Structure formats: structure tokens, C-alpha cells
C-alpha positions as a Markdown table, in Angstrom:
| # | Residue | x | y | z |
|---|---|---|---|---|
| 1 | Met | -53.0 | -54.3 | -12.2 |
| 2 | Ser | -51.1 | -51.3 | -11.0 |
| 3 | Val | -47.7 | -53.0 | -11.6 |
| 4 | Ala | -48.0 | -53.1 | -15.4 |
| 5 | Pro | -48.2 | -49.4 | -16.0 |
| 6 | Glu | -45.2 | -48.8 | -13.7 |
| 7 | Thr | -43.2 | -51.4 | -15.5 |
| 8 | Ser | -44.1 | -50.3 | -19.0 |
| 9 | Gly | -43.6 | -46.7 | -18.1 |
| 10 | Ser | -40.1 | -47.3 | -16.6 |
| 11 | Ala | -38.7 | -48.9 | -19.7 |
| 12 | Pro | -38.6 | -45.8 | -21.8 |
| 13 | Leu | -37.1 | -43.9 | -18.9 |
| 14 | Ile | -34.3 | -46.3 | -18.6 |
| 15 | Ala | -33.7 | -46.4 | -22.3 |
| 16 | Gly | -33.7 | -42.6 | -22.4 |
| 17 | Asp | -31.2 | -42.4 | -19.6 |
| 18 | Thr | -28.9 | -44.9 | -21.4 |
| 19 | Ser | -29.1 | -43.1 | -24.7 |
| 20 | Ala | -28.5 | -39.7 | -22.9 |
| 21 | Ser | -25.4 | -41.1 | -21.1 |
| 22 | Ala | -23.6 | -41.7 | -24.4 |
| 23 | Pro | -23.2 | -38.0 | -25.4 |
| 24 | Arg | -22.1 | -37.2 | -21.8 |
| 25 | Gln | -19.5 | -40.0 | -21.9 |
| 26 | Ser | -18.2 | -38.7 | -25.3 |
| 27 | Ala | -18.0 | -35.1 | -24.0 |
| 28 | Gln | -16.2 | -36.3 | -20.9 |
| 29 | Arg | -13.7 | -38.3 | -23.0 |
| 30 | Phe | -13.1 | -35.2 | -25.2 |
| 31 | Leu | -12.6 | -33.0 | -22.2 |
| 32 | Asp | -10.2 | -35.5 | -20.6 |
| 33 | Gly | -8.2 | -35.7 | -23.9 |
| 34 | Leu | -8.1 | -31.9 | -24.2 |
| 35 | Ala | -6.9 | -31.6 | -20.6 |
| 36 | Phe | -4.2 | -34.2 | -21.2 |
| 37 | Leu | -3.1 | -32.4 | -24.3 |
| 38 | Val | -2.8 | -29.1 | -22.5 |
| 39 | Val | -0.8 | -30.6 | -19.7 |
| 40 | Leu | 1.5 | -32.4 | -22.3 |
| 41 | Val | 2.1 | -29.2 | -24.2 |
| 42 | Ala | 2.8 | -27.3 | -21.0 |
| 43 | Leu | 5.4 | -29.9 | -19.9 |
| 44 | Trp | 6.9 | -29.8 | -23.4 |
| 45 | Gln | 7.3 | -26.0 | -23.1 |
| 46 | Leu | 8.9 | -26.3 | -19.6 |
| 47 | Val | 11.4 | -28.9 | -20.9 |
| 48 | Tyr | 12.2 | -26.5 | -23.8 |
| 49 | Trp | 12.8 | -23.6 | -21.4 |
| 50 | Lys | 15.0 | -25.9 | -19.3 |
| 51 | Ser | 17.1 | -27.2 | -22.2 |
| 52 | Glu | 16.8 | -25.3 | -25.5 |
| 53 | Val | 19.8 | -27.2 | -26.9 |
| 54 | Ala | 18.1 | -30.6 | -26.8 |
| 55 | Ile | 14.6 | -29.8 | -28.0 |
| 56 | Thr | 12.6 | -27.1 | -29.8 |
| 57 | Gly | 9.4 | -25.5 | -28.5 |
| 58 | Pro | 5.9 | -26.6 | -29.5 |
| 59 | Val | 5.3 | -23.7 | -31.8 |
| 60 | Glu | 8.6 | -23.9 | -33.6 |
| 61 | Thr | 8.3 | -27.7 | -33.9 |
| 62 | Val | 4.9 | -27.4 | -35.5 |
| 63 | Glu | 6.2 | -24.8 | -38.0 |
| 64 | Thr | 9.1 | -27.1 | -38.9 |
| 65 | Ala | 6.8 | -30.1 | -39.2 |
| 66 | Val | 4.5 | -28.2 | -41.6 |
| 67 | Ala | 7.6 | -27.2 | -43.7 |
| 68 | Leu | 8.7 | -30.8 | -43.7 |
| 69 | Leu | 5.3 | -32.0 | -45.1 |
| 70 | Gly | 5.9 | -29.7 | -48.0 |
| 71 | Ser | 9.4 | -31.0 | -48.6 |
| 72 | Glu | 10.1 | -33.6 | -51.4 |
| 73 | Asn | 13.1 | -34.9 | -49.5 |
| 74 | Phe | 10.9 | -35.7 | -46.4 |
| 75 | Trp | 8.4 | -37.7 | -48.5 |
| 76 | Arg | 11.2 | -39.7 | -50.0 |
| 77 | His | 12.3 | -40.8 | -46.6 |
| 78 | Ala | 8.7 | -41.3 | -45.5 |
| 79 | Leu | 8.1 | -43.5 | -48.5 |
| 80 | Ala | 11.2 | -45.6 | -47.6 |
| 81 | Ser | 9.9 | -46.1 | -44.1 |
| 82 | Gly | 6.4 | -46.8 | -45.3 |
| 83 | Arg | 7.5 | -49.6 | -47.6 |
| 84 | Ala | 9.5 | -51.3 | -44.8 |
| 85 | Phe | 6.7 | -50.7 | -42.3 |
| 86 | Gly | 4.0 | -52.0 | -44.6 |
| 87 | Ala | 5.9 | -55.2 | -45.3 |
| 88 | Ser | 6.7 | -55.7 | -41.7 |
| 89 | Leu | 3.2 | -55.1 | -40.6 |
| 90 | Ile | 1.7 | -57.6 | -43.1 |
| 91 | Leu | 4.2 | -60.3 | -42.0 |
| 92 | Ser | 3.7 | -59.5 | -38.3 |
| 93 | Cys | -0.1 | -59.6 | -38.5 |
| 94 | Ala | -0.6 | -62.5 | -40.9 |
| 95 | Gly | 2.1 | -64.6 | -39.4 |
| 96 | Gly | 1.1 | -63.7 | -35.8 |
| 97 | Val | -2.6 | -64.5 | -36.3 |
| 98 | Ala | -1.8 | -67.8 | -38.1 |
| 99 | Ile | 0.7 | -69.0 | -35.5 |
| 100 | Gly | -1.6 | -67.8 | -32.6 |
| 101 | Leu | -4.6 | -69.7 | -34.0 |
| 102 | Ala | -2.6 | -72.9 | -34.4 |
| 103 | Leu | -1.1 | -72.7 | -30.9 |
| 104 | Gly | -4.5 | -71.8 | -29.4 |
| 105 | Ala | -6.2 | -74.7 | -31.1 |
| 106 | His | -3.6 | -77.2 | -29.9 |
| 107 | Arg | -3.7 | -76.9 | -26.1 |
| 108 | Phe | -0.4 | -78.7 | -25.4 |
| 109 | Ser | 1.6 | -76.7 | -28.0 |
| 110 | Gly | 0.1 | -73.5 | -26.6 |
| 111 | Ala | 1.0 | -74.4 | -23.0 |
| 112 | Val | 4.6 | -75.2 | -24.1 |
| 113 | Ala | 5.0 | -72.1 | -26.3 |
| 114 | Ala | 3.5 | -69.5 | -24.0 |
| 115 | Pro | 6.4 | -69.2 | -21.6 |
| 116 | Met | 8.9 | -69.2 | -24.5 |
| 117 | Leu | 7.0 | -66.4 | -26.2 |
| 118 | Thr | 6.9 | -64.4 | -23.1 |
| 119 | Ala | 10.6 | -64.8 | -22.6 |
| 120 | Leu | 11.3 | -63.8 | -26.2 |
| 121 | Tyr | 9.1 | -60.8 | -25.8 |
| 122 | Thr | 11.1 | -59.5 | -22.8 |
| 123 | Ile | 14.4 | -59.6 | -24.7 |
| 124 | Pro | 15.7 | -56.2 | -25.8 |
| 125 | Lys | 15.5 | -56.6 | -29.5 |
| 126 | Val | 18.2 | -53.9 | -30.1 |
| 127 | Thr | 20.8 | -56.4 | -28.8 |
| 128 | Leu | 20.0 | -58.7 | -31.7 |
| 129 | Tyr | 20.3 | -56.1 | -34.4 |
| 130 | Pro | 24.0 | -56.9 | -35.2 |
| 131 | Met | 22.9 | -60.5 | -35.9 |
| 132 | Val | 20.0 | -59.3 | -38.1 |
| 133 | Leu | 22.5 | -57.3 | -40.1 |
| 134 | Leu | 24.7 | -60.3 | -40.6 |
| 135 | Val | 21.8 | -62.4 | -41.8 |
| 136 | Phe | 19.9 | -59.9 | -43.9 |
| 137 | Gly | 22.6 | -57.3 | -44.7 |
| 138 | Leu | 22.0 | -53.6 | -45.1 |
| 139 | Gly | 18.8 | -52.4 | -46.8 |
| 140 | Ile | 15.1 | -52.9 | -46.5 |
| 141 | Ser | 15.4 | -56.6 | -45.6 |
| 142 | Ala | 17.0 | -55.9 | -42.3 |
| 143 | Lys | 14.5 | -53.2 | -41.4 |
| 144 | Val | 11.6 | -55.5 | -42.3 |
| 145 | Ala | 13.1 | -58.4 | -40.2 |
| 146 | Phe | 13.6 | -56.1 | -37.2 |
| 147 | Gly | 10.1 | -54.7 | -37.5 |
| 148 | Val | 8.7 | -58.3 | -37.5 |
| 149 | Met | 10.8 | -59.3 | -34.5 |
| 150 | His | 9.1 | -56.5 | -32.6 |
| 151 | Gly | 5.5 | -56.9 | -33.8 |
| 152 | Ile | 4.8 | -60.6 | -34.3 |
| 153 | Ile | 5.1 | -61.9 | -30.7 |
| 154 | Pro | 2.3 | -59.8 | -29.2 |
| 155 | Val | 0.0 | -60.7 | -32.1 |
| 156 | Val | 0.8 | -64.4 | -31.5 |
| 157 | Ile | 0.2 | -64.1 | -27.7 |
| 158 | Phe | -3.1 | -62.2 | -27.9 |
| 159 | Thr | -4.5 | -64.5 | -30.7 |
| 160 | Met | -3.4 | -67.7 | -28.8 |
| 161 | Asp | -5.0 | -66.5 | -25.6 |
| 162 | Ala | -8.2 | -65.5 | -27.4 |
| 163 | Val | -8.6 | -69.0 | -28.8 |
| 164 | Arg | -7.8 | -70.7 | -25.5 |
| 165 | Asn | -10.3 | -68.5 | -23.7 |
| 166 | Ile | -13.3 | -69.2 | -25.9 |
| 167 | Asn | -16.5 | -69.8 | -23.9 |
| 168 | Pro | -17.0 | -73.6 | -23.9 |
| 169 | Val | -20.8 | -73.0 | -24.3 |
| 170 | Leu | -20.1 | -71.7 | -27.8 |
| 171 | Leu | -18.3 | -74.9 | -28.8 |
| 172 | Lys | -21.0 | -77.1 | -27.3 |
| 173 | Thr | -23.6 | -75.1 | -29.2 |
| 174 | Ala | -21.7 | -75.8 | -32.5 |
| 175 | Arg | -21.7 | -79.5 | -31.7 |
| 176 | Val | -25.4 | -79.5 | -30.9 |
| 177 | Leu | -26.1 | -77.7 | -34.2 |
| 178 | Lys | -23.8 | -80.2 | -36.0 |
| 179 | Leu | -21.8 | -77.5 | -37.6 |
| 180 | Ser | -18.8 | -78.4 | -39.8 |
| 181 | Pro | -15.3 | -77.3 | -38.8 |
| 182 | Ala | -15.5 | -74.6 | -41.5 |
| 183 | Gln | -18.9 | -73.4 | -40.2 |
| 184 | Thr | -17.7 | -73.4 | -36.6 |
| 185 | Ala | -14.7 | -71.3 | -37.5 |
| 186 | Ala | -16.7 | -68.8 | -39.6 |
| 187 | Arg | -19.8 | -68.4 | -37.4 |
| 188 | Ile | -18.4 | -69.0 | -33.9 |
| 189 | Leu | -14.6 | -69.0 | -33.5 |
| 190 | Ile | -13.8 | -65.9 | -35.7 |
| 191 | Pro | -16.4 | -63.6 | -34.2 |
| 192 | Ala | -15.5 | -64.7 | -30.7 |
| 193 | Val | -11.7 | -64.1 | -31.0 |
| 194 | Thr | -11.8 | -61.1 | -33.3 |
| 195 | Pro | -11.8 | -58.4 | -30.5 |
| 196 | Glu | -8.7 | -59.9 | -28.8 |
| 197 | Ile | -7.0 | -60.3 | -32.1 |
| 198 | Val | -7.6 | -56.6 | -32.9 |
| 199 | Thr | -6.1 | -55.8 | -29.5 |
| 200 | Gly | -3.0 | -57.8 | -30.5 |
| 201 | Leu | -2.9 | -56.1 | -33.9 |
| 202 | Arg | -3.0 | -52.7 | -32.2 |
| 203 | Val | -0.1 | -53.5 | -30.0 |
| 204 | Gly | 1.8 | -55.2 | -32.9 |
| 205 | Phe | 1.2 | -52.1 | -35.0 |
| 206 | Ser | 2.9 | -49.8 | -32.6 |
| 207 | Leu | 5.8 | -52.2 | -31.9 |
| 208 | Thr | 6.4 | -52.9 | -35.6 |
| 209 | Leu | 6.6 | -49.2 | -36.3 |
| 210 | Leu | 9.1 | -48.9 | -33.4 |
| 211 | Gly | 11.2 | -51.7 | -34.8 |
| 212 | Val | 11.4 | -50.3 | -38.3 |
| 213 | Ile | 12.3 | -46.8 | -37.0 |
| 214 | Ile | 15.0 | -48.3 | -34.7 |
| 215 | Gly | 16.4 | -50.3 | -37.6 |
| 216 | Glu | 16.6 | -47.2 | -39.8 |
| 217 | Met | 18.5 | -45.4 | -37.0 |
| 218 | Phe | 21.2 | -48.0 | -36.8 |
| 219 | Ala | 22.0 | -49.0 | -40.4 |
| 220 | Ser | 20.2 | -47.1 | -43.1 |
| 221 | Gln | 20.7 | -44.2 | -45.4 |
| 222 | Gln | 16.9 | -43.7 | -45.9 |
| 223 | Gly | 13.8 | -43.4 | -43.8 |
| 224 | Leu | 12.5 | -41.4 | -40.9 |
| 225 | Gly | 14.7 | -43.2 | -38.5 |
| 226 | Phe | 17.7 | -42.0 | -40.6 |
| 227 | Leu | 16.4 | -38.4 | -40.4 |
| 228 | Ile | 16.3 | -38.7 | -36.6 |
| 229 | Ile | 19.8 | -40.1 | -36.1 |
| 230 | Asn | 21.2 | -37.7 | -38.7 |
| 231 | Gly | 19.6 | -34.8 | -36.9 |
| 232 | Met | 21.4 | -36.0 | -33.8 |
| 233 | Asn | 24.7 | -36.3 | -35.6 |
| 234 | Val | 24.6 | -32.8 | -37.2 |
| 235 | His | 22.7 | -31.3 | -34.2 |
| 236 | Asp | 19.7 | -30.4 | -36.4 |
| 237 | Val | 17.3 | -30.2 | -33.4 |
| 238 | Arg | 14.5 | -28.6 | -35.4 |
| 239 | Thr | 14.3 | -31.5 | -37.9 |
| 240 | Leu | 14.8 | -34.1 | -35.3 |
| 241 | Thr | 12.0 | -32.9 | -33.0 |
| 242 | Ala | 9.6 | -32.3 | -36.0 |
| 243 | Val | 10.1 | -35.8 | -37.3 |
| 244 | Val | 9.5 | -37.3 | -33.8 |
| 245 | Leu | 6.3 | -35.2 | -33.6 |
| 246 | Leu | 5.0 | -36.4 | -36.9 |
| 247 | Leu | 5.7 | -40.0 | -36.0 |
| 248 | Val | 3.9 | -39.6 | -32.6 |
| 249 | Leu | 0.9 | -38.1 | -34.3 |
| 250 | Phe | 0.8 | -40.9 | -36.9 |
| 251 | Ala | 1.1 | -43.6 | -34.2 |
| 252 | Val | -1.5 | -42.0 | -31.9 |
| 253 | Ala | -4.0 | -41.5 | -34.8 |
| 254 | Ser | -3.6 | -45.1 | -36.0 |
| 255 | Ser | -3.8 | -46.5 | -32.5 |
| 256 | Ser | -7.0 | -44.5 | -31.8 |
| 257 | Val | -8.6 | -45.9 | -34.9 |
| 258 | Leu | -7.8 | -49.5 | -33.9 |
| 259 | Leu | -8.9 | -48.8 | -30.3 |
| 260 | Ala | -12.2 | -47.5 | -31.5 |
| 261 | Leu | -12.6 | -50.6 | -33.7 |
| 262 | Glu | -11.7 | -52.8 | -30.7 |
| 263 | Arg | -14.3 | -51.1 | -28.5 |
| 264 | Arg | -17.0 | -51.5 | -31.1 |
| 265 | Leu | -16.2 | -55.2 | -31.5 |
| 266 | Asn | -16.3 | -55.7 | -27.8 |
| 267 | Thr | -19.7 | -53.9 | -27.5 |
| 268 | Ala | -21.1 | -56.0 | -30.3 |
| 269 | Arg | -19.8 | -59.2 | -28.7 |
| 270 | Arg | -21.3 | -58.4 | -25.3 |
| 271 | Ala | -24.6 | -57.6 | -27.0 |
| 272 | Thr | -24.5 | -61.0 | -28.8 |
| 273 | Asp | -23.6 | -62.8 | -25.6 |
| 274 | Ala | -26.5 | -61.2 | -23.7 |
| 275 | Thr | -28.9 | -62.1 | -26.5 |
| 276 | Val | -28.0 | -65.8 | -26.3 |
| 277 | Gly | -27.8 | -65.8 | -22.5 |
| 278 | Leu | -24.0 | -66.3 | -22.2 |
| 279 | Pro | -22.3 | -65.0 | -19.0 |
């Protein structure tokens, strides 16, 4: 009889410790991020002192970036990049998920395609840009194609691996419950593979943005990539550094949002697996 009070009394203590650890973890992550930012800015300032010709200092760069945000010319170029990036991202994500699901569902096709996709992923895409220009010509089509070339492969690989690594217990449960293929996909497959797909989308997002910017740097008269390469050509270091800073901030903010979504989905899936008794 003495065991019951100890057991019932220990549960709230454990739950309280768990709930209390979340704010501590959040505070620790904030402090780690702040320390990293301070170190990064300090290194930036040191590089500026070492080579004032190649880069501007943090304060001057922020001032230039704020001025750019109030410039109509900057937003014209940002809109051109946004259109190309948006089209590339839609094609990379939609096409990558569709191809990855198909290859993951067909084991033999996935096994054959996996090494080929890995080999394509390692190819420096910039070496293929002359061919892209010959096929698509100058303009937004070449930038979109180059962005898709960068972003679609990681989405395909992550999606394919997610489907291939689905817990067999889930599929056996679907057969026991006599679920239709549509019900199996909606209730089991999609929730199981979504976290890994979001990871692939996060990687594809960054690489697609990189591809579009590189495409604008090589053959374009509009876009943020054009502003960067034009700043190099006319030695406008202030504008060049400010545009790079704005792109970095945009990429980091977007990646952070996707990373938070990915963590939430992984937490929800682990909770679901624990509820149904999966390993």
C-alpha cells in the first residue's frame, strides 16, 4: 500500500520537470544563437579591418541595406528575383515530391535511381549553365531552369527515402484495417513521410534560391544576382555587401521557419508512435 502514494506523487514531479525544461531549452537556444551572432559580427569586423576594399563594415552595411529597402530600383530587382524564385520553388517542390513518391513506392526504380540522383547532385551545376542558356535562352526561363536544377534533386532524394523507410508495422496495420489505397495514403503514408519531406523542402528551398541568384549573376539584366555582379564590376562594395546581407537574412529567416515546422512535425510523429506502441 505504500507504493501507490509514491507512484502517484512522482508523476506530477516528472511532468513538472519536463514542462520546466522547455523554457530552459528555449533560453539556452536563444543564448547560443546570440553568442554565435556576436562572434559572427566580430569576425565580420575583423575581415573589414583587414581588407576594407573588398567588404564594408557591419554598421555601414546595415545602413546601406536600410537605404536599399527604401529604394524603388531595389524592389524592381527583388521582384524579378522573386518571380523566378517562386516559379523555380513550385516546380522543384511539386516535381520533387511527385517523383520521390513514385520512386519510393516502386522499390526497384528507387534502387536504380538513387545512385544516379546522388551522382547528379554532386555535379557542379554552374558548369551546365552554358547549356541551359542554349536551351532556354536569356531571360526568366533560364533562371527558373537553373533554380530547378539545384533544388529538385534533394527534394526527390528526401521524399524517396522517406517512403522507403516507412515502418512496416504501419502498412500491416492498414491491411488489417482493410483501408483502401487512398485511405492508406491519407491516414498513414502522408503523416509518416511529411517530416522528411519538409526536410527536403528546406534544403531544396535554399538550393533553389542559390540557383536563381547564380543564374542572375551570369546572364541577366535584372534581379538581386545582377545587383551583386554589377556591384563587383563597378566596384560598388557598399551595394554588393548590403544585397548579400539581405539575401542571407531572408534565407536564414525562411530556413528557421521551415526548421521549426520540421521539429514540430517530428515531435508530433514521435508522440503518435509512442501512443500506438511503435518503436
